[in-house]
N, CA, C and O of each residue as an XYZ file, in Angstrom:
564
protein
N     143.669    132.020     45.131
C     142.925    131.327     46.132
C     144.241    130.999     47.408
O     144.076    130.853     48.619
N     145.501    130.957     46.632
C     146.167    131.368     47.456
C     147.295    132.756     48.247
O     148.131    132.848     49.145
N     146.571    133.711     47.125
C     146.080    134.871     47.667
C     145.625    135.381     48.762
O     146.136    136.235     49.486
N     144.402    134.688     48.881
C     143.088    135.218     49.409
C     143.300    134.824     50.841
O     143.041    135.536     51.811
N     143.815    133.569     50.869
C     144.471    132.917     51.770
C     145.504    133.809     52.793
O     145.380    133.994     54.004
N     146.429    134.231     51.990
C     147.573    134.815     52.886
C     146.952    136.121     52.911
O     147.941    136.652     53.416
N     146.271    136.926     52.808
C     145.504    138.336     52.644
C     144.274    138.130     53.702
O     143.875    139.254     54.006
N     143.746    137.419     54.177
C     142.687    137.129     54.956
C     143.553    137.052     56.198
O     143.265    137.740     57.177
N     144.772    136.111     56.197
C     145.919    135.829     57.429
C     146.300    137.166     58.080
O     146.226    137.486     59.266
N     146.698    137.826     57.087
C     147.296    139.129     57.320
C     146.280    140.025     57.887
O     146.715    140.593     58.889
N     144.811    140.412     57.520
C     143.899    140.998     57.723
C     143.863    140.290     59.148
O     144.229    141.113     59.987
N     143.580    139.164     59.680
C     143.392    138.413     60.827
C     144.590    139.058     61.614
O     144.147    140.006     62.263
N     145.599    138.940     61.753
C     146.547    139.389     62.435
C     146.679    140.659     62.400
O     147.102    141.069     63.481
N     146.476    141.633     61.498
C     146.221    142.996     62.031
C     145.162    143.594     62.686
O     145.237    144.690     63.241
N     144.104    142.846     62.628
C     143.293    143.619     63.484
C     142.975    142.870     64.763
O     142.056    143.275     65.475
N     143.904    141.464     65.199
C     143.862    141.155     66.182
C     144.683    141.965     67.091
O     144.403    142.241     68.258
N     145.965    142.395     66.280
C     147.057    143.173     66.705
C     146.626    144.858     67.139
O     147.110    145.660     67.937
N     145.804    144.896     66.453
C     145.074    146.082     66.657
C     143.711    146.572     67.523
O     143.341    147.674     67.928
N     143.207    145.356     67.600
C     141.928    144.927     68.946
C     142.920    144.591     70.199
O     142.758    145.333     71.168
N     143.803    143.702     70.310
C     144.593    143.767     71.299
C     145.181    144.444     71.740
O     145.643    144.075     72.820
N     145.483    145.529     71.368
C     145.920    147.039     71.910
C     144.942    147.290     72.629
O     145.143    147.190     73.839
N     143.353    147.757     72.100
C     142.462    147.927     72.776
C     142.288    147.328     74.063
O     142.168    147.819     75.185
N     142.305    145.958     73.569
C     142.247    145.241     74.723
C     142.769    145.508     76.292
O     142.219    145.369     77.384
N     144.151    145.979     75.856
C     145.063    146.161     76.865
C     144.629    147.341     77.458
O     144.942    147.415     78.646
N     143.975    148.340     76.990
C     143.451    149.430     77.817
C     142.116    149.173     78.202
O     141.222    150.018     78.164
N     141.917    147.387     78.767
C     140.669    147.241     79.191
C     139.176    147.088     78.308
O     138.058    146.795     78.731
N     139.484    147.301     77.381
C     137.935    147.491     76.318
C     138.189    145.962     75.645
O     139.270    145.501     75.281
N     137.008    145.389     75.598
C     137.053    144.390     74.745
C     135.589    145.061     73.263
O     134.806    146.004     73.145
N     135.893    144.140     72.670
C     135.102    144.496     71.563
C     133.857    143.087     70.869
O     133.964    142.199     70.023
N     133.156    143.388     71.462
C     131.598    141.987     70.845
C     131.070    142.896     69.741
O     131.131    144.113     69.561
N     130.451    141.730     68.966
C     129.568    142.066     68.003
C     128.417    142.661     68.499
O     128.072    142.555     69.676
N     127.634    143.459     67.414
C     126.525    144.376     67.801
C     126.335    145.185     68.739
O     125.229    145.623     69.059
N     127.709    145.542     69.425
C     127.682    146.903     70.272
C     127.253    147.993     69.496
O     127.358    147.840     68.279
N     126.846    148.940     69.860
C     126.015    150.167     69.520
C     127.477    151.209     69.797
O     128.252    151.354     70.742
N     127.367    151.707     68.646
C     128.473    152.848     68.327
C     127.865    153.933     69.154
O     126.676    154.219     69.014
N     128.616    154.534     69.989
C     128.581    155.976     70.415
C     129.007    157.019     70.067
O     130.106    157.142     69.526
N     127.942    158.296     70.397
C     129.058    159.275     69.886
C     129.980    159.991     71.129
O     130.133    159.515     72.254
N     130.439    161.017     70.716
C     131.772    161.386     71.651
C     130.848    162.809     72.433
O     131.038    163.960     72.039
N     129.807    162.457     73.629
C     129.539    163.560     74.233
C     128.561    163.969     73.092
O     128.444    165.189     72.973
N     127.981    163.363     72.404
C     126.822    164.179     70.968
C     127.603    164.187     70.030
O     126.999    163.855     69.010
N     128.904    164.448     69.798
C     129.123    164.445     68.590
C     130.391    163.278     67.679
O     130.992    162.397     68.295
N     130.534    163.469     66.547
C     131.109    162.344     65.911
C     132.405    162.434     66.254
O     133.042    163.483     66.162
N     132.947    161.178     66.731
C     134.331    160.886     66.446
C     135.403    161.532     65.319
O     134.909    161.893     64.251
N     136.295    161.629     65.441
C     137.514    162.055     64.528
C     138.252    160.868     64.209
O     138.933    160.192     64.980
N     138.064    160.711     63.124
C     138.890    159.303     62.357
C     140.193    160.115     61.807
O     140.275    161.161     61.163
N     141.253    159.154     62.352
C     142.981    159.774     62.478
C     143.142    159.841     60.483
O     142.756    158.857     59.852
N     143.620    160.849     59.862
C     143.483    160.974     58.075
C     144.021    159.926     57.687
O     143.370    159.386     56.792
N     145.374    159.149     58.113
C     145.917    158.199     57.226
C     144.784    156.945     57.196
O     144.862    156.148     56.261
N     143.707    156.763     58.240
C     142.686    155.826     57.655
C     141.358    156.234     57.499
O     140.600    155.382     57.036
N     140.888    157.337     57.775
C     140.246    158.003     56.875
C     140.071    158.063     55.097
O     139.143    157.836     54.321
N     141.631    158.536     54.943
C     141.308    158.185     53.173
C     140.540    157.050     53.134
O     139.369    156.916     52.779
N     141.483    156.100     53.618
C     140.918    154.816     52.957
C     139.477    154.583     53.109
O     138.843    154.348     52.081
N     138.946    154.609     54.080
C     137.423    154.530     54.506
C     136.688    155.472     53.389
O     135.840    154.974     52.648
N     136.960    156.527     53.319
C     136.551    157.019     52.187
C     136.788    156.629     50.345
O     135.893    156.613     49.500
N     138.220    156.356     50.132
C     138.276    155.564     49.191
C     137.104    154.272     48.947
O     136.508    154.224     47.871
N     136.839    153.265     50.008
C     136.169    152.666     49.799
C     134.489    153.313     49.605
O     134.201    153.020     48.444
N     133.894    153.678     49.918
C     133.214    154.568     50.066
C     132.792    155.076     48.560
O     131.792    154.540     48.082
N     133.323    155.849     47.949
C     133.422    155.859     46.789
C     133.615    155.116     45.644
O     133.410    155.551     44.511
N     134.073    153.810     45.955
C     134.107    152.936     45.001
C     132.582    152.043     45.180
O     132.091    151.409     44.246
N     131.965    152.135     46.546
C     130.764    151.538     46.862
C     129.614    152.454     45.863
O     128.986    151.937     44.939
N     129.510    153.778     46.234
C     128.642    154.759     45.534
C     129.094    154.365     43.370
O     128.427    153.936     42.428
N     129.872    154.621     43.465
C     130.545    154.660     41.975
C     129.638    152.695     41.375
O     129.017    152.390     40.357
N     129.952    152.046     42.357
C     129.456    150.642     41.477
C     127.940    150.469     41.768
O     127.622    149.456     41.145
N     126.782    150.991     42.448
C     126.133    151.625     42.475
C     125.299    152.255     41.665
O     124.249    151.750     41.266
N     125.824    153.748     41.272
C     125.605    154.367     40.450
C     126.083    153.928     39.244
O     125.164    153.922     38.425
N     127.069    153.577     38.804
C     127.126    153.066     37.360
C     125.928    151.668     37.221
O     125.958    151.128     36.115
N     125.190    151.235     37.960
C     124.464    149.827     37.569
C     126.039    148.956     37.352
O     125.388    147.940     37.107
N     126.841    148.689     37.284
C     128.334    147.807     37.242
C     127.485    146.404     38.306
O     126.883    146.439     39.379
N     127.955    144.901     37.016
C     127.483    144.154     37.836
C     128.881    143.178     38.367
O     128.717    142.054     38.842
N     129.860    143.631     38.244
C     131.137    143.021     38.596
C     131.648    143.456     40.029
O     132.514    144.238     40.421
N     130.970    142.828     40.487
C     131.366    142.379     42.323
C     132.352    142.032     42.895
O     132.842    142.169     44.016
N     132.659    141.421     41.709
C     133.822    140.744     41.932
C     135.659    141.927     42.441
O     136.498    141.942     43.343
N     135.321    142.794     40.965
C     135.927    143.892     41.124
C     135.715    144.593     42.817
O     136.592    144.554     43.680
N     135.083    144.877     42.896
C     134.417    145.933     43.648
C     135.586    145.209     44.911
O     136.638    145.548     45.453
N     134.610    144.000     44.943
C     135.423    143.308     46.189
C     136.882    143.131     46.550
O     137.390    142.606     47.541
N     137.465    143.752     45.407
C     139.209    143.372     45.429
C     139.654    144.780     46.019
O     140.509    145.201     46.799
N     138.831    145.182     45.394
C     139.021    147.073     45.373
C     139.166    147.139     46.817
O     140.231    147.215     47.430
N     137.711    147.094     47.415
C     137.695    146.963     49.055
C     138.456    146.584     50.041
O     138.839    147.185     51.045
N     138.709    145.109     49.505
C     139.845    144.579     49.795
C     141.087    145.289     50.449
O     141.374    145.490     51.629
N     141.849    145.657     49.039
C     142.849    146.405     49.297
C     142.732    147.731     50.271
O     143.403    148.052     51.251
N     141.954    148.181     49.815
C     141.657    149.497     50.872
C     141.509    148.979     52.238
O     141.930    149.406     53.313
N     141.009    148.250     52.017
C     140.755    147.286     53.731
C     142.125    146.989     54.243
O     142.412    147.551     55.300
N     142.927    146.304     53.763
C     144.284    145.865     54.011
C     145.101    147.086     54.301
O     145.951    146.782     55.138
N     145.191    148.358     53.947
C     145.367    149.620     53.755
C     145.292    149.952     54.963
O     146.182    149.956     55.814
N     144.108    150.263     55.051
C     143.037    150.824     56.627
C     143.452    150.237     57.771
O     143.678    150.865     58.805
N     143.659    148.088     57.536
C     144.150    148.130     58.828
C     145.426    147.855     59.122
O     145.726    147.287     60.172
N     146.469    148.296     58.064
C     147.905    148.262     58.276
C     148.335    149.680     58.969
O     149.376    149.742     59.622
N     147.585    150.680     58.816
C     147.708    152.350     59.162
C     147.243    152.237     60.339
O     147.619    153.299     60.835
N     146.506    151.516     61.397
C     145.308    151.735     62.152
C     146.812    152.069     63.268
O     147.820    151.381     63.432
N     146.330    153.675     64.009
C     147.420    154.629     64.593
C     146.520    154.592     65.816
O     146.867    154.091     66.885
N     145.375    155.142     65.592
C     144.326    155.288     66.481
C     143.967    154.806     67.815
O     143.458    153.686     67.761
N     144.073    155.322     69.080
C     144.071    155.180     70.031
C     143.114    156.007     71.464
O     142.919    157.212     71.623
N     142.627    154.757     72.405
C     141.432    155.445     72.912
C     139.910    155.339     72.815
O     139.622    154.514     71.949
N     138.927    155.832     73.345
C     137.499    155.478     72.831
C     137.386    155.859     71.118
O     136.564    155.263     70.422
N     137.902    156.450     70.793
C     137.435    156.849     69.306
C     138.006    155.642     68.360
O     137.324    155.322     67.386
N     139.256    154.956     68.620
C     139.861    153.804     68.404
C     138.550    152.526     68.892
O     138.253    151.511     68.261
N     138.012    152.978     70.088
C     137.289    151.832     69.980
C     136.060    151.728     69.876
O     135.405    150.805     70.361
N     135.705    152.469     69.365
C     134.335    152.958     68.516
C     134.370    152.458     67.248
O     133.514    151.774     66.687
N     135.862    153.009     66.659
C     135.489    153.081     65.062
C     135.750    151.563     64.800
O     135.411    151.103     63.710
N     136.374    150.704     65.803
C     136.592    149.249     65.259
C     134.948    148.506     65.999
O     134.952    147.276     65.978
N     133.901    149.034     66.486
C     132.647    148.674     66.756
C     132.166    148.868     64.812
O     131.465    147.952     64.382
N     132.404    149.567     64.185
C     131.979    150.092     62.786
C     132.600    149.145     62.126
O     131.959    148.437     61.350
N     134.245    148.925     62.356
C     134.747    148.330     61.335
C     134.668    146.678     61.081
O     134.327    146.110     60.043
N     134.983    146.230     62.036
C     134.728    144.635     62.238
C     133.495    144.219     61.539
O     133.739    143.311     60.745
N     132.296    144.560     61.563
C     131.045    144.325     60.998
C     131.107    145.083     59.085
O     130.436    144.756     58.106
N     131.961    145.913     59.197
C     131.908    146.564     57.614
C     133.364    145.325     56.955
O     133.399    145.161     55.735
N     134.318    144.649     57.743
C     135.062    143.786     57.345
C     134.562    142.531     56.923
O     135.050    141.878     56.000
N     133.429    142.147     57.716
C     132.378    141.048     57.730
C     131.767    141.040     55.944
O     131.771    140.099     55.150
N     131.299    142.415     55.760
C     130.911    142.585     54.655
C     131.980    142.418     53.937
O     132.224    141.215     53.857
N     132.702    143.032     53.400
C     133.913    142.406     52.712
C     134.009    141.590     52.268
O     133.789    141.325     51.087
N     134.595    140.546     53.607
C     134.799    139.081     53.281
C     133.189    138.345     52.815
O     133.205    137.330     52.120
N     132.602    138.612     53.012
C     130.868    138.041     52.556
C     130.801    138.457     50.680
O     130.444    137.679     49.796
N     131.117    139.441     50.560
C     131.302    139.760     49.339
C     132.287    139.477     48.450
O     132.016    139.658     47.263
N     133.461    139.043     48.763
C     134.655    138.022     48.612
C     134.447    136.855     48.074
O     135.085    136.410     47.119
N     133.598    136.328     48.620
C     133.467    135.023     49.358
C     132.022    134.912     48.233
O     131.672    133.773     47.925
N     131.581    135.581     47.912
C     130.023    135.094     47.163
C     129.972    134.662     45.536
O     130.614    135.245     44.663
N     129.219    133.701     45.350
C     129.304    133.487     43.877
C     127.694    133.315     43.319
O     127.223    132.553     42.475
N     126.936    134.590     44.352
C     125.724    134.934     43.600
C     125.098    136.149     43.375
O     124.968    137.010     44.245
N     124.783    136.225     42.459
C     124.691    137.850     41.915
C     123.553    138.804     42.539
O     123.706    140.025     42.576
N     122.511    138.219     42.979
C     121.531    138.511     44.091
C     121.759    138.563     45.574
O     121.235    139.216     46.477
N     122.837    137.541     45.525
C     123.667    137.875     47.020
C     124.352    138.940     47.576
O     124.374    139.491     48.677
N     125.037    139.108     46.260
C     126.464    139.958     46.372
C     125.133    141.626     46.029
O     125.330    142.684     46.627
N     124.652    141.560     45.625
C     123.426    142.825     45.687
C     122.994    143.294     47.160
O     122.891    144.366     47.758
N     122.847    142.281     47.364
C     122.285    142.675     49.071
C     123.641    142.738     50.002
O     123.551    143.167     51.152
N     124.739    142.353     49.534
C     125.436    142.901     50.491
C     126.189    144.006     50.240
O     126.912    144.486     51.113
N     126.066    144.659     48.678
C     126.621    145.782     48.663
C     125.654    146.928     49.301
O     126.123    147.959     49.783
N     123.831    146.563     49.242
C     123.267    147.105     50.528
C     123.314    147.212     51.532
O     122.464    147.939     52.046
N     124.138    146.680     52.237
C     124.610    146.437     53.475
C     125.814    147.094     53.507
O     125.947    147.479     54.668
N     126.839    147.455     52.801
C     127.677    147.870     52.427
C     127.668    149.457     52.701
O     128.282    150.205     53.462
N     126.422    149.651     51.460
C     125.773    151.530     51.604
C     125.018    151.949     52.640
O     124.736    153.139     52.775
N     124.545    150.847     53.622
C     124.316    151.040     55.102
C     125.352    151.192     55.940
O     125.191    151.912     56.925
N     126.266    150.723     55.774
C     127.538    150.815     56.540
C     127.997    152.219     56.900
O     128.127    152.740     58.008
N     128.286    152.868     55.239
C     128.940    154.024     55.396
C     127.888    155.189     55.586
O     128.159    156.388     55.665
N     126.956    154.755     55.629
C     125.339    155.521     56.459
C     125.606    155.755     57.795
O     125.632    156.870     58.316
N     125.807    154.680     58.355
C     126.353    154.642     60.065
C     127.556    155.210     60.322
O     127.850    155.977     61.238
N     128.551    154.575     59.036
C     129.752    155.553     59.527
C     129.680    157.060     59.707
O     130.238    157.700     60.598
N     128.715    157.656     58.481
C     128.969    159.266     58.612
C     128.047    159.648     59.985
O     128.184    160.754     60.508
N     127.088    158.636     60.532
C     126.621    159.629     61.768
C     127.228    159.443     62.684
O     126.678    159.964     63.654
N     128.333    158.837     62.988
C     129.198    158.423     63.894
C     130.154    159.364     63.862
O     130.286    160.222     64.734
N     131.093    159.211     62.536
C     132.778    159.350     62.950
C     132.488    160.502     61.809
O     131.433    160.570     61.179
N     133.772    161.530     61.627
C     134.357    162.500     60.610
C     135.660    162.828     60.812
O     136.227    163.606     60.045
C-alpha cells in the first residue's frame, strides 16, 4: 500500500510538473479535449517517450492475446512504464499538448486497473486500454 501511495504521488508530481510547463506556454489541459492532428499529419513523439508507450501497447496486446487473467501483473507493468514515460517527458509545444490529451485519460485507465478487484471490471478496463492505443496510433507516431 505504501509503495502504491508513493508511486501515485510521484506520478502526480511528475504530471503536474510536465503539465505545468504546458500551462506556462498558455495552454491548459481539460478532460475530454479532442486530439487534433498536425495539419492533417500525425504528431511526432520523442523516442525516449515512444519506447515506453510501445512497451505498454505490447504488454496489453500480449495480455489479451494470451487470454491471461492476471490483470494485477499487467497493471504493474503498465504503471512501471507510465512512471518511466512521465519521468522522461521532454516534449514541448503543441505536440506535447496533444500528447497529454491522450496520456492523461490513459493514466486514469492504468490507475483504475491497478485499483480494481473485479475481474469483469478489469476486462472492461483492458478493452478501454486497447481502444486508447488505437487512438494513440491515429494521432501519433
